[in-house]
MDTraj code that builds the backbone (N, CA, C; nanometers):
import mdtraj as md
import numpy as np

residues = "MET ASP PHE ASP ARG GLN PRO THR LEU GLN GLY PRO LYS PHE ARG LEU ARG PRO LEU GLY ALA ALA ASP ARG ASP ALA PHE ILE ALA VAL ALA ASP ASP PRO LEU ILE TRP GLU GLU HIS PRO GLU SER ASP ARG ALA THR ALA ASP LYS LEU GLU ARG PHE PHE ALA ASP SER LEU ALA SER GLY GLY ALA LEU ALA VAL THR THR ALA ASP GLY ALA VAL VAL GLY SER SER ARG PHE GLU ARG PRO ASP GLU SER GLY ASP ARG ILE LEU VAL ASP HIS THR PHE LEU ALA ARG ASP TYR TRP THR ARG GLU ASP TYR THR GLU VAL LYS ALA LEU VAL PHE ASP HIS ALA PHE ALA THR PHE PRO THR VAL GLU LEU ARG VAL GLY VAL ASP ASN ALA ARG THR ARG GLY ALA VAL GLU ASP PHE LEU GLY ALA THR PHE VAL ASP THR VAL THR THR PRO LEU GLY ASP HIS ALA VAL TYR GLU LEU SER ARG GLU ALA TRP GLY GLY ARG GLY".split()
xyz = np.array([
    [23.5845, 6.1942, 8.8202],
    [23.4687, 6.2563, 8.7113],
    [23.5357, 6.4345, 8.7861],
    [23.5456, 6.4601, 8.6303],
    [23.5649, 6.6070, 8.6447],
    [23.4894, 6.7479, 8.6441],
    [23.4770, 6.7917, 8.7720],
    [23.3980, 6.8686, 8.8144],
    [23.4856, 6.9762, 8.9277],
    [23.4590, 7.0935, 8.8836],
    [23.5758, 7.1816, 8.9548],
    [23.4670, 7.2260, 9.0490],
    [23.5464, 7.2220, 9.1930],
    [23.4633, 7.2541, 9.3131],
    [23.5220, 7.3808, 9.3486],
    [23.5820, 7.4305, 9.2921],
    [23.5916, 7.5998, 9.2864],
    [23.6339, 7.6646, 9.1848],
    [23.5099, 7.6956, 9.1545],
    [23.5067, 7.7702, 9.0395],
    [23.5027, 7.8999, 9.0704],
    [23.5176, 7.9935, 8.9580],
    [23.4553, 8.1365, 8.9779],
    [23.3427, 8.1660, 8.8817],
    [23.2212, 8.2043, 8.9916],
    [23.1030, 8.2511, 8.9586],
    [23.0306, 8.3440, 8.9751],
    [22.9641, 8.4432, 8.8408],
    [22.9660, 8.5659, 8.8405],
    [22.7837, 8.5861, 8.8550],
    [22.7491, 8.6816, 8.9375],
    [22.6057, 8.6907, 8.9275],
    [22.5478, 8.7905, 8.9029],
    [22.4514, 8.9155, 8.9186],
    [22.4170, 9.0541, 8.9308],
    [22.4616, 9.0668, 9.0789],
    [22.5057, 9.0554, 9.1379],
    [22.5079, 9.1009, 9.2843],
    [22.6723, 9.0836, 9.3439],
    [22.6789, 8.8931, 9.3161],
    [22.7521, 8.8248, 9.4123],
    [22.8725, 8.7719, 9.3244],
    [23.0009, 8.7476, 9.3682],
    [23.1063, 8.6660, 9.2518],
    [23.1075, 8.5697, 9.3408],
    [23.1627, 8.4213, 9.3800],
    [23.1721, 8.3305, 9.3997],
    [23.3233, 8.3026, 9.3082],
    [23.4440, 8.2890, 9.4332],
    [23.5648, 8.2496, 9.3519],
    [23.6223, 8.1610, 9.4686],
    [23.7255, 8.1309, 9.4473],
    [23.7852, 7.9877, 9.5481],
    [23.8478, 8.0374, 9.6828],
    [23.8130, 7.9528, 9.7897],
    [23.8480, 8.0694, 9.8867],
    [24.0196, 7.9985, 9.9232],
    [24.0574, 8.1493, 9.9542],
    [24.2216, 8.1296, 9.9842],
    [24.2648, 8.1509, 10.1508],
    [24.3613, 8.1439, 10.1732],
    [24.4201, 8.1314, 10.3124],
    [24.4151, 8.2791, 10.3473],
    [24.4536, 8.3717, 10.2414],
    [24.4547, 8.5301, 10.2516],
    [24.2751, 8.5616, 10.2961],
    [24.1536, 8.4770, 10.2668],
    [24.0535, 8.5457, 10.3403],
    [24.0321, 8.5270, 10.4656],
    [24.1197, 8.4500, 10.5374],
    [24.1227, 8.3920, 10.6612],
    [24.0458, 8.5340, 10.7723],
    [24.0991, 8.6710, 10.7735],
    [24.0323, 8.7622, 10.8564],
    [23.9137, 8.8018, 10.7970],
    [23.9058, 8.7748, 10.6801],
    [23.7538, 8.8141, 10.6474],
    [23.6394, 8.7339, 10.6770],
    [23.6975, 8.6287, 10.6384],
    [23.5844, 8.4857, 10.6510],
    [23.5799, 8.4982, 10.8021],
    [23.6744, 8.4955, 10.8425],
    [23.6417, 8.4878, 11.0730],
    [23.5336, 8.5997, 11.0630],
    [23.5760, 8.7299, 11.0346],
    [23.4811, 8.8729, 11.0421],
    [23.3382, 8.8476, 11.0285],
    [23.2938, 8.7881, 10.9232],
    [23.1725, 8.7517, 10.8847],
    [23.1063, 8.6211, 10.9629],
    [23.2007, 8.5008, 10.9970],
    [23.1331, 8.4103, 11.0661],
    [23.1644, 8.4370, 11.2315],
    [23.2084, 8.5308, 11.2602],
    [23.1728, 8.5930, 11.3689],
    [23.0875, 8.6599, 11.4157],
    [22.9572, 8.5662, 11.3912],
    [22.8330, 8.7136, 11.4341],
    [22.7261, 8.5495, 11.5140],
    [22.7264, 8.5718, 11.6055],
    [22.6178, 8.4067, 11.7209],
    [22.5394, 8.4305, 11.6286],
    [22.4489, 8.4958, 11.5725],
    [22.3137, 8.4902, 11.5120],
    [22.3030, 8.4199, 11.3699],
    [22.4592, 8.4011, 11.3247],
    [22.4483, 8.3000, 11.1893],
    [22.3860, 8.1855, 11.2129],
    [22.4571, 8.1475, 11.3840],
    [22.4517, 7.9884, 11.4333],
    [22.3361, 7.9896, 11.5189],
    [22.2849, 8.0442, 11.5109],
    [22.1796, 8.0252, 11.6862],
    [22.1152, 7.9178, 11.6872],
    [22.0590, 7.8965, 11.5287],
    [21.9930, 7.7514, 11.5065],
    [22.0765, 7.6483, 11.4480],
    [22.2484, 7.7000, 11.4395],
    [22.2869, 7.5273, 11.3839],
    [22.3255, 7.4534, 11.5073],
    [22.3311, 7.3664, 11.4908],
    [22.3555, 7.2745, 11.5639],
    [22.4791, 7.2840, 11.6247],
    [22.6116, 7.3061, 11.5487],
    [22.7121, 7.4082, 11.6566],
    [22.6958, 7.5430, 11.6817],
    [22.5925, 7.5721, 11.7735],
    [22.5749, 7.7219, 11.7415],
    [22.6492, 7.7637, 11.8600],
    [22.7371, 7.7394, 11.8933],
    [22.8582, 7.7878, 11.9465],
    [22.9772, 7.8343, 11.8465],
    [22.9570, 7.8166, 11.7632],
    [23.0489, 7.8155, 11.6333],
    [23.1575, 7.9407, 11.6258],
    [23.0764, 8.1084, 11.7202],
    [23.1073, 8.1879, 11.6764],
    [23.2420, 8.2005, 11.7641],
    [23.2746, 8.0922, 11.8596],
    [23.4011, 8.1540, 11.9570],
    [23.5243, 8.1125, 11.8099],
    [23.6120, 8.1859, 11.9113],
    [23.7387, 8.1835, 11.8186],
    [23.8319, 8.0851, 11.7912],
    [23.8533, 7.9985, 11.8766],
    [23.8623, 7.8326, 11.8324],
    [23.8134, 7.7610, 11.7353],
    [23.7070, 7.7265, 11.7444],
    [23.5696, 7.7167, 11.6579],
    [23.6060, 7.7637, 11.5162],
    [23.5811, 7.9213, 11.5395],
    [23.5931, 7.9913, 11.3821],
    [23.7441, 7.9041, 11.3132],
    [23.8779, 7.9467, 11.3835],
    [23.9804, 7.8598, 11.3232],
    [23.9853, 7.7771, 11.2758],
    [23.8850, 7.6643, 11.3410],
    [23.8729, 7.4887, 11.2646],
    [23.8069, 7.5447, 11.1764],
    [23.7036, 7.6118, 11.2011],
    [23.5806, 7.6256, 11.0890],
    [23.6838, 7.6358, 10.9904],
    [23.7787, 7.7696, 10.9336],
    [23.8068, 7.8090, 10.8043],
    [23.9121, 7.7327, 10.7706],
    [23.9789, 7.6615, 10.9041],
    [24.0624, 7.5501, 10.8542],
    [24.0600, 7.4546, 10.7519],
    [23.8941, 7.4289, 10.7913],
    [23.8306, 7.2730, 10.7801],
    [23.7880, 7.3654, 10.6529],
    [23.7617, 7.4537, 10.6179],
    [23.6816, 7.4988, 10.4693],
    [23.8176, 7.4728, 10.3578],
    [23.9046, 7.5362, 10.3833],
    [24.0201, 7.5488, 10.3263],
    [24.0910, 7.3880, 10.2423],
    [24.0686, 7.3078, 10.3765],
    [24.1082, 7.1501, 10.3725],
    [23.9772, 7.0861, 10.2832],
    [23.8843, 7.1403, 10.2293],
    [23.7858, 7.0836, 10.1945],
    [23.8462, 7.0890, 10.0295],
    [23.8983, 7.1784, 9.9806],
    [23.9132, 7.1825, 9.8875],
    [23.7698, 7.2069, 9.7480],
    [23.6893, 7.2567, 9.8159],
    [23.5435, 7.3093, 9.7440],
    [23.5176, 7.4470, 9.8244],
    [23.5731, 7.4715, 9.8823],
    [23.5198, 7.6059, 9.9752],
    [23.5294, 7.7273, 9.8837],
    [23.4270, 7.7960, 9.8353],
    [23.4135, 7.9486, 9.7925],
    [23.4051, 8.0757, 9.8515],
    [23.4754, 8.1574, 9.8223],
    [23.4303, 8.2838, 9.9036],
    [23.3250, 8.3607, 9.8602],
    [23.1791, 8.4079, 9.8792],
    [23.0945, 8.4541, 9.8447],
    [23.1216, 8.6387, 9.8651],
    [23.1385, 8.6862, 9.7550],
    [23.2324, 8.8531, 9.7538],
    [23.1226, 8.9166, 9.7353],
    [23.0846, 9.0310, 9.7378],
    [23.0081, 9.1725, 9.6680],
    [23.1257, 9.1861, 9.5507],
    [23.0695, 9.2853, 9.4779],
    [23.1299, 9.3657, 9.3541],
    [23.2713, 9.4194, 9.3514],
    [23.2609, 9.5092, 9.4805],
    [23.3995, 9.5705, 9.5763],
    [23.4866, 9.4365, 9.5968],
    [23.5125, 9.3712, 9.6038],
    [23.5503, 9.2187, 9.6678],
    [23.5490, 9.1907, 9.8302],
    [23.4721, 9.2312, 9.8513],
    [23.4694, 9.2025, 10.0112],
    [23.3900, 9.1113, 10.0361],
    [23.4223, 9.0111, 10.1338],
    [23.3787, 8.8889, 10.1565],
    [23.2960, 8.9188, 10.2449],
    [23.1870, 8.8347, 10.1971],
    [23.0454, 8.8545, 10.2544],
    [22.9934, 8.6790, 10.3220],
    [23.0888, 8.5900, 10.2587],
    [22.9877, 8.4465, 10.2981],
    [23.0679, 8.3633, 10.2466],
    [23.0066, 8.2315, 10.2775],
    [23.0970, 8.1115, 10.1692],
    [23.0078, 8.0086, 10.1467],
    [23.0409, 7.9385, 10.0617],
    [22.9228, 7.7740, 10.0824],
    [23.0661, 7.7054, 9.9920],
    [22.9801, 7.5840, 10.0214],
    [23.1336, 7.4711, 9.9540],
    [23.0225, 7.3667, 9.8900],
    [23.1227, 7.3009, 9.7991],
    [23.0813, 7.1824, 9.7306],
    [23.1767, 7.0562, 9.8270],
    [23.1090, 6.9786, 9.8331],
    [23.1309, 6.8509, 9.9006],
    [23.2296, 6.7948, 9.7686],
    [23.2889, 6.6262, 9.8604],
    [23.2898, 6.5354, 9.7148],
    [23.2018, 6.4723, 9.6824],
    [23.1931, 6.4470, 9.5242],
    [23.0791, 6.3977, 9.4898],
    [23.0411, 6.2686, 9.5161],
    [22.8928, 6.2128, 9.5213],
    [22.8713, 6.0918, 9.6017],
    [22.9453, 5.9582, 9.4702],
    [22.9693, 5.8492, 9.5444],
    [23.0722, 5.7837, 9.4371],
    [22.9668, 5.6975, 9.2946],
    [22.8662, 5.7377, 9.2998],
    [22.7608, 5.7012, 9.1988],
    [22.7806, 5.8131, 9.1067],
    [22.8126, 5.9164, 9.0633],
    [22.8494, 6.0360, 9.0414],
    [22.7070, 6.0926, 8.9671],
    [22.6063, 6.0918, 9.0773],
    [22.4550, 6.1381, 9.0268],
    [22.4263, 6.2446, 9.1222],
    [22.5452, 6.2850, 9.2306],
    [22.4775, 6.4076, 9.3176],
    [22.6112, 6.4650, 9.3696],
    [22.5860, 6.6003, 9.4590],
    [22.6593, 6.6656, 9.5030],
    [22.6411, 6.6937, 9.6134],
    [22.6777, 6.7414, 9.6905],
    [22.6605, 6.8004, 9.8485],
    [22.6760, 6.9402, 9.8403],
    [22.6114, 6.9881, 9.8824],
    [22.6393, 7.1565, 9.8553],
    [22.5861, 7.1768, 10.0290],
    [22.7116, 7.2680, 10.0374],
    [22.6997, 7.2617, 10.2325],
    [22.7723, 7.3822, 10.2645],
    [22.7502, 7.4274, 10.3870],
    [22.8509, 7.5285, 10.4527],
    [22.7979, 7.6618, 10.4231],
    [22.6804, 7.7158, 10.4137],
    [22.6675, 7.8137, 10.3175],
    [22.5933, 7.8867, 10.4536],
    [22.6621, 8.0225, 10.4374],
    [22.6590, 8.1086, 10.5147],
    [22.6648, 8.2550, 10.4350],
    [22.5550, 8.3440, 10.5140],
    [22.6132, 8.4883, 10.4941],
    [22.5673, 8.5941, 10.5934],
    [22.6439, 8.7337, 10.5885],
    [22.6413, 8.8174, 10.6610],
    [22.5112, 8.8659, 10.7275],
    [22.4450, 8.9094, 10.7870],
    [22.3274, 8.9130, 10.8367],
    [22.2439, 9.0390, 10.7126],
    [22.3158, 9.1197, 10.6811],
    [22.3295, 9.2338, 10.5584],
    [22.2838, 9.1729, 10.4564],
    [22.2776, 9.0429, 10.4288],
    [22.2508, 8.9894, 10.3147],
    [22.1645, 8.8933, 10.3078],
    [22.0661, 8.8715, 10.4019],
    [21.9818, 8.7962, 10.4634],
    [21.8082, 8.8709, 10.4145],
    [21.8352, 8.8020, 10.2724],
    [21.6768, 8.8440, 10.2161],
    [21.6891, 8.7322, 10.0932],
    [21.5512, 8.7282, 10.0761],
    [21.5552, 8.6085, 9.9694],
    [21.6128, 8.6434, 9.8108],
    [21.6354, 8.7290, 9.7905],
    [21.6970, 8.7613, 9.6477],
    [21.8486, 8.7111, 9.7048],
    [21.8984, 8.7698, 9.7813],
    [22.0530, 8.7307, 9.7878],
    [22.0501, 8.5796, 9.8261],
    [22.0285, 8.5345, 9.8890],
    [22.0588, 8.3588, 9.9239],
    [21.9999, 8.2985, 9.8297],
    [21.9094, 8.3178, 9.7607],
    [21.8425, 8.2259, 9.5956],
    [21.9886, 8.3095, 9.5151],
    [21.9890, 8.4052, 9.4491],
    [22.1385, 8.4499, 9.4138],
    [22.2648, 8.3431, 9.4089],
    [22.3026, 8.3705, 9.5105],
    [22.4098, 8.2645, 9.6070],
    [22.4039, 8.0985, 9.5333],
    [22.2990, 8.0830, 9.5831],
    [22.2329, 7.9169, 9.5863],
    [22.2549, 7.8699, 9.3981],
    [22.1568, 8.0045, 9.3512],
    [22.1846, 7.9992, 9.2057],
    [22.2699, 7.9718, 9.1453],
    [22.4379, 8.0628, 9.1972],
    [22.5231, 8.0649, 9.1425],
    [22.5804, 7.9419, 9.1271],
    [22.5557, 7.8554, 9.2667],
    [22.6289, 7.6941, 9.3091],
    [22.5514, 7.5589, 9.1920],
    [22.4290, 7.6462, 9.2193],
    [22.3448, 7.5503, 9.1864],
    [22.3163, 7.5110, 8.9890],
    [22.3131, 7.6358, 8.9464],
    [22.3497, 7.5945, 8.8278],
    [22.5120, 7.5303, 8.7835],
    [22.5655, 7.5500, 8.8869],
    [22.7319, 7.5471, 8.8521],
    [22.7078, 7.3057, 8.8594],
    [22.6728, 7.3315, 8.9797],
    [22.6767, 7.1696, 8.9817],
    [22.6157, 7.1162, 8.8741],
    [22.4499, 7.1139, 8.8372],
    [22.3711, 7.0958, 8.7517],
    [22.4232, 7.0559, 8.6218],
    [22.4688, 7.1200, 8.5831],
    [22.5730, 7.1276, 8.4688],
    [22.6603, 7.0056, 8.4356],
    [22.6567, 6.8998, 8.5757],
    [22.7189, 6.7654, 8.6105],
    [22.6051, 6.6826, 8.6307],
    [22.5999, 6.7362, 8.7331],
    [22.5047, 6.6143, 8.8535],
    [22.3342, 6.5994, 8.8329],
    [22.2719, 6.5386, 8.7988],
    [22.1365, 6.5451, 8.8114],
    [22.0633, 6.5932, 8.9402],
    [22.1142, 6.5946, 9.0606],
    [22.0741, 6.6138, 9.1756],
    [22.1843, 6.6976, 9.2615],
    [22.1376, 6.7382, 9.3473],
    [22.1585, 6.8635, 9.4572],
    [22.1432, 6.8071, 9.5756],
    [22.2018, 6.7748, 9.6596],
    [22.2071, 6.7611, 9.8143],
    [22.2383, 6.8440, 9.9306],
    [22.1646, 6.8871, 10.0101],
    [22.1637, 6.9819, 10.1247],
    [22.1235, 6.9166, 10.2597],
    [22.2534, 6.9677, 10.3284],
    [22.1683, 6.9142, 10.4433],
    [22.2016, 7.0358, 10.5627],
    [22.0977, 7.0098, 10.6397],
    [22.0612, 7.1622, 10.7478],
    [22.0226, 7.0693, 10.8820],
    [22.1278, 7.1294, 10.9743],
    [22.0370, 7.0898, 11.1256],
    [21.9325, 7.1154, 11.1340],
    [21.8426, 6.9815, 11.1833],
    [21.7106, 6.9689, 11.2076],
    [21.6668, 7.0563, 11.2857],
    [21.7215, 7.1503, 11.3852],
    [21.6368, 7.2365, 11.4406],
    [21.6373, 7.3912, 11.3777],
    [21.7408, 7.4182, 11.2884],
    [21.7850, 7.5227, 11.2089],
    [21.6337, 7.5545, 11.1140],
    [21.5252, 7.6373, 11.1939],
    [21.3869, 7.6443, 11.1696],
    [21.4487, 7.7857, 11.0448],
    [21.5092, 7.8262, 10.9850],
    [21.5221, 7.9136, 10.9450],
    [21.5492, 7.8797, 10.8011],
    [21.6585, 7.8010, 10.7914],
    [21.7688, 7.8034, 10.6954],
    [21.6803, 7.6678, 10.6557],
    [21.5954, 7.5846, 10.6789],
    [21.5298, 7.4586, 10.6535],
    [21.3763, 7.5795, 10.5852],
    [21.3552, 7.6836, 10.6196],
    [21.2433, 7.7155, 10.5855],
    [21.2599, 7.7930, 10.4298],
    [21.3893, 7.8365, 10.3789],
    [21.4748, 7.8922, 10.3146],
    [21.4701, 7.8052, 10.1848],
    [21.5313, 7.6753, 10.2594],
    [21.5825, 7.5283, 10.1139],
    [21.4450, 7.5015, 10.1020],
    [21.3373, 7.5108, 10.1337],
    [21.2239, 7.4233, 10.1213],
    [21.1094, 7.5331, 9.9737],
    [21.1196, 7.6893, 10.1056],
    [21.0276, 7.7721, 10.0384],
    [21.1001, 7.8860, 9.9112],
    [21.1916, 7.8828, 9.9445],
    [21.3107, 7.9875, 9.8290],
    [21.3440, 7.8860, 9.7265],
    [21.3970, 7.7671, 9.7564],
    [21.4425, 7.6818, 9.6636],
    [21.4040, 7.5892, 9.5976],
    [21.2882, 7.5404, 9.6909],
    [21.2197, 7.4042, 9.6322],
    [21.2611, 7.2862, 9.6921],
    [21.3471, 7.2690, 9.7471],
    [21.4210, 7.1300, 9.7800],
    [21.3122, 7.0585, 9.8579],
    [21.3367, 6.9051, 9.8884],
    [21.2239, 6.8259, 9.9449],
    [21.3055, 6.7281, 10.0206],
    [21.2538, 6.7254, 10.1490],
    [21.3089, 6.6589, 10.2215],
    [21.2868, 6.5161, 10.2137],
    [21.4090, 6.4897, 10.2161],
    [21.4243, 6.2811, 10.2470],
    [21.4930, 6.2485, 10.3395],
    [21.5159, 6.2827, 10.3821],
    [21.5791, 6.1868, 10.5196],
    [21.6180, 6.2912, 10.6426],
    [21.6509, 6.1847, 10.7720],
    [21.7467, 6.2575, 10.8523],
    [21.8455, 6.1711, 10.8712],
    [21.9762, 6.2019, 10.8885],
    [22.1101, 6.1763, 10.9418],
    [22.1659, 6.2519, 10.9989],
    [22.2702, 6.1171, 11.0830],
    [22.3599, 6.1909, 11.1970],
    [22.4607, 6.1924, 11.1766],
    [22.5059, 6.3568, 11.2115],
    [22.6615, 6.3903, 11.2110],
    [22.7387, 6.4111, 11.2760],
    [22.8740, 6.3939, 11.3230],
    [22.9454, 6.4633, 11.4184],
    [22.8905, 6.5877, 11.4710],
    [22.8372, 6.6597, 11.4493],
    [22.7835, 6.8105, 11.4761],
    [22.6231, 6.7766, 11.5171],
    [22.5571, 6.6535, 11.5112],
    [22.3926, 6.5974, 11.5351],
    [22.3292, 6.5411, 11.4405],
    [22.1890, 6.5637, 11.4252],
    [22.0861, 6.5208, 11.3210],
    [22.0914, 6.6522, 11.2153],
    [22.1003, 6.5835, 11.1161],
    [22.0590, 6.6820, 11.0080],
    [21.9810, 6.6511, 10.9247],
    [21.8604, 6.7016, 10.8442],
    [21.7501, 6.6802, 10.7310],
    [21.8245, 6.6597, 10.6276],
    [21.8551, 6.6029, 10.5257],
    [21.8689, 6.5910, 10.4306],
    [21.7155, 6.6025, 10.2961],
    [21.7982, 6.7723, 10.2421],
    [21.7174, 6.8014, 10.1169],
    [21.7618, 6.7270, 9.9778],
    [21.6782, 6.7338, 9.8989],
    [21.7353, 6.6964, 9.7372],
    [21.6506, 6.7917, 9.6320],
    [21.7359, 6.8266, 9.5669],
    [21.6733, 6.9556, 9.4172],
    [21.7617, 6.8586, 9.2978],
    [21.5809, 6.8411, 9.2232],
    [21.6550, 6.7512, 9.0951],
    [21.7144, 6.8691, 9.0099],
    [21.7819, 6.8484, 8.8935],
    [21.8052, 6.9289, 8.7741],
    [21.6600, 7.0029, 8.7270],
    [21.5899, 6.8761, 8.7478],
    [21.4424, 6.9570, 8.6532],
    [21.3614, 6.9958, 8.7153],
    [21.3552, 6.9637, 8.8575],
    [21.2550, 7.0708, 8.9642],
    [21.3653, 7.1974, 8.9954],
    [21.4681, 7.2032, 8.9747],
    [21.5352, 7.3593, 8.9788],
    [21.4697, 7.4120, 8.8294],
    [21.4664, 7.3555, 8.7511],
    [21.4752, 7.4122, 8.6012],
    [21.5293, 7.5423, 8.5558],
    [21.6002, 7.5261, 8.5894],
    [21.6876, 7.6923, 8.5218],
    [21.6446, 7.8460, 8.6224],
    [21.6125, 7.8054, 8.7177],
    [21.5109, 7.9495, 8.8367],
    [21.6287, 8.0547, 8.8136],
    [21.7882, 7.9646, 8.8230],
    [21.9046, 8.0891, 8.8455],
    [21.9033, 8.1898, 8.7808],
])
top = md.Topology()
chain = top.add_chain()
for i, resn in enumerate(residues, 1):
    res = top.add_residue(resn, chain, resSeq=i)
    for name in ("N", "CA", "C"):
        top.add_atom(name, md.element.get_by_symbol(name[0]), res)
traj = md.Trajectory(xyz[None], top)
């Protein structure tokens, strides 16, 4: 399957581009906020060792994107995981933004850039959110219109699985 997991995507406020090794300090500076992770299954992710591992895992994934502002400042990240074997869905995971960008408009713009890119190839986008992460689950349901379909256990704990179809998204981005 030919899908660019590290595209450059431009929106009105944000640009998403491939995450690179040179982004380490900026990525860690943004992710080093305990409030970002307070409802995440790995609620202590803002520790030095875990941030280093998270950044290294992001780079190694081959699908991580830096979220930047117009001036190029890194303000978050998102990731395309590998498509499923059937080629009908892709998991969008590990999205986080600095607290200054915790608005409906900012969250929706970042997700719209990612989803619009994914829906050009896949009929379904999958999202996984820690079952106790009420803030993100609410945003996924209310802002994005994704549907809860299952709960899965991962190495980090239980996650709610959401799906969003191309038709349900309907070009909202």
